[in-house]
C-alpha positions in Angstrom: 113.1 127.7 79.4 116.4 126.5 80.2 118.4 128.6 82.6 121.8 128.7 81.1 123.1 130.7 83.8 123.0 128.1 86.2 123.9 124.5 84.2 123.5 121.4 86.3 125.0 118.7 83.8 125.9 115.4 85.6 129.3 114.3 86.5 129.4 111.8 83.1 128.8 114.6 81.0 131.1 117.4 82.3 133.6 114.1 82.3 133.5 113.7 78.8 134.2 117.4 77.7 137.6 117.9 76.4 140.2 119.7 78.8 140.1 122.4 76.7 136.8 122.4 76.4 136.7 122.9 80.2 139.2 125.6 80.3 137.1 127.4 77.1 134.3 127.3 80.0 136.5 127.9 83.4 138.1 131.5 81.0 134.9 133.2 81.0 134.0 132.1 84.9 137.2 132.9 85.9 137.3 136.7 84.0 133.3 137.8 85.5 135.0 136.4 89.0 137.6 139.1 88.8 135.5 141.7 86.7 132.8 141.3 90.1 136.0 141.1 92.6 137.6 144.5 91.2 134.1 146.3 91.0 133.0 145.3 94.7 136.9 146.4 95.5 135.9 149.8 94.6 138.4 149.6 91.3 135.4 150.3 89.0 137.5 153.2 87.0 137.7 153.0 82.8 140.8 152.3 81.9 141.9 151.0 85.6 139.5 148.8 85.6 140.6 147.2 82.3 144.0 147.2 83.4 143.4 145.4 86.4 141.4 143.2 84.8 144.1 142.1 82.1 147.0 142.1 85.1 144.6 139.5 87.2 143.5 137.3 84.1 146.8 137.0 82.2 148.4 133.9 82.1 151.6 134.4 84.0 149.3 136.1 87.3 146.6 133.3 87.0 149.7 130.7 87.0 151.0 132.5 90.1 147.2 132.5 92.1 146.7 128.8 91.2 149.7 127.6 93.2 147.9 128.9 96.4 145.0 126.8 96.3 146.9 123.4 95.3 147.2 122.4 99.0 143.3 122.7 98.9 142.3 120.8 96.1 140.5 117.6 96.8 141.6 114.2 94.5 139.3 114.7 92.4 140.0 118.6 91.7 143.6 117.7 91.5 142.7 115.4 89.0 140.9 117.8 86.9 143.6 120.2 87.4 146.1 117.5 86.1 144.0 117.1 83.1 143.5 120.3 82.2 147.7 121.3 83.0 148.2 118.6 80.5 145.9 119.6 77.8 147.7 119.7 74.5 147.8 123.3 73.5 149.1 124.4 70.5 150.0 128.3 70.5 151.3 129.6 73.9 151.0 133.7 73.9 154.6 135.6 73.9 154.2 137.1 77.3 154.0 133.4 78.9 156.3 130.6 79.2 155.0 127.2 78.5 154.4 126.2 81.9 152.8 129.5 83.1 150.2 128.7 80.2 149.7 125.1 81.3 149.1 126.4 85.1 146.9 128.9 83.8 144.7 126.4 81.3 144.2 123.8 84.3 143.2 126.9 87.0 140.7 127.6 84.2 139.9 123.6 83.5 138.8 122.9 87.4 136.9 126.6 87.2 135.3 125.5 84.3 134.8 121.6 85.7 133.1 122.8 88.7 130.7 125.3 87.1 129.9 122.9 84.8 128.5 120.9 88.2 127.0 123.7 90.0 129.7 123.8 92.3 129.8 127.6 92.8 130.6 127.7 96.7 133.5 125.7 95.7 134.3 128.1 93.3 133.8 130.8 95.5 136.2 129.5 98.3 138.9 128.8 96.0 138.7 132.1 94.6 138.7 134.1 97.6 142.0 132.1 98.8 143.2 133.2 96.0 142.3 137.2 96.0 143.2 136.7 100.1 146.4 138.9 99.4 145.6 141.1 96.6 143.9 144.8 97.9 
């Protein structure tokens, strides 16, 4: 049986995925991380939990948090981040600027890339750095 929770694609296979495809995967990865982090930090209560999740997964907040990890990225990760930032996105949500949305897409593309390569430890390192100031 295939383990869909733990995909391990080759670097060539992951490199062939579009930036939008990587961001699509990374969006889900990031949301799971945020939801788990909120539950682990005692914020698991109805509406408050939903509001807290939305506040952390919105493009402006993702863009802000992505700035924390930029100095920590390897050359390879910087390349994936740039590729995600330069993705041809056609619609921008009303609550975000184009620059914020591009940064959020870059972060999601990076997390999708790392996830599909099976580099969960690296995702955890970066997410911990991002959430270090959150309580």
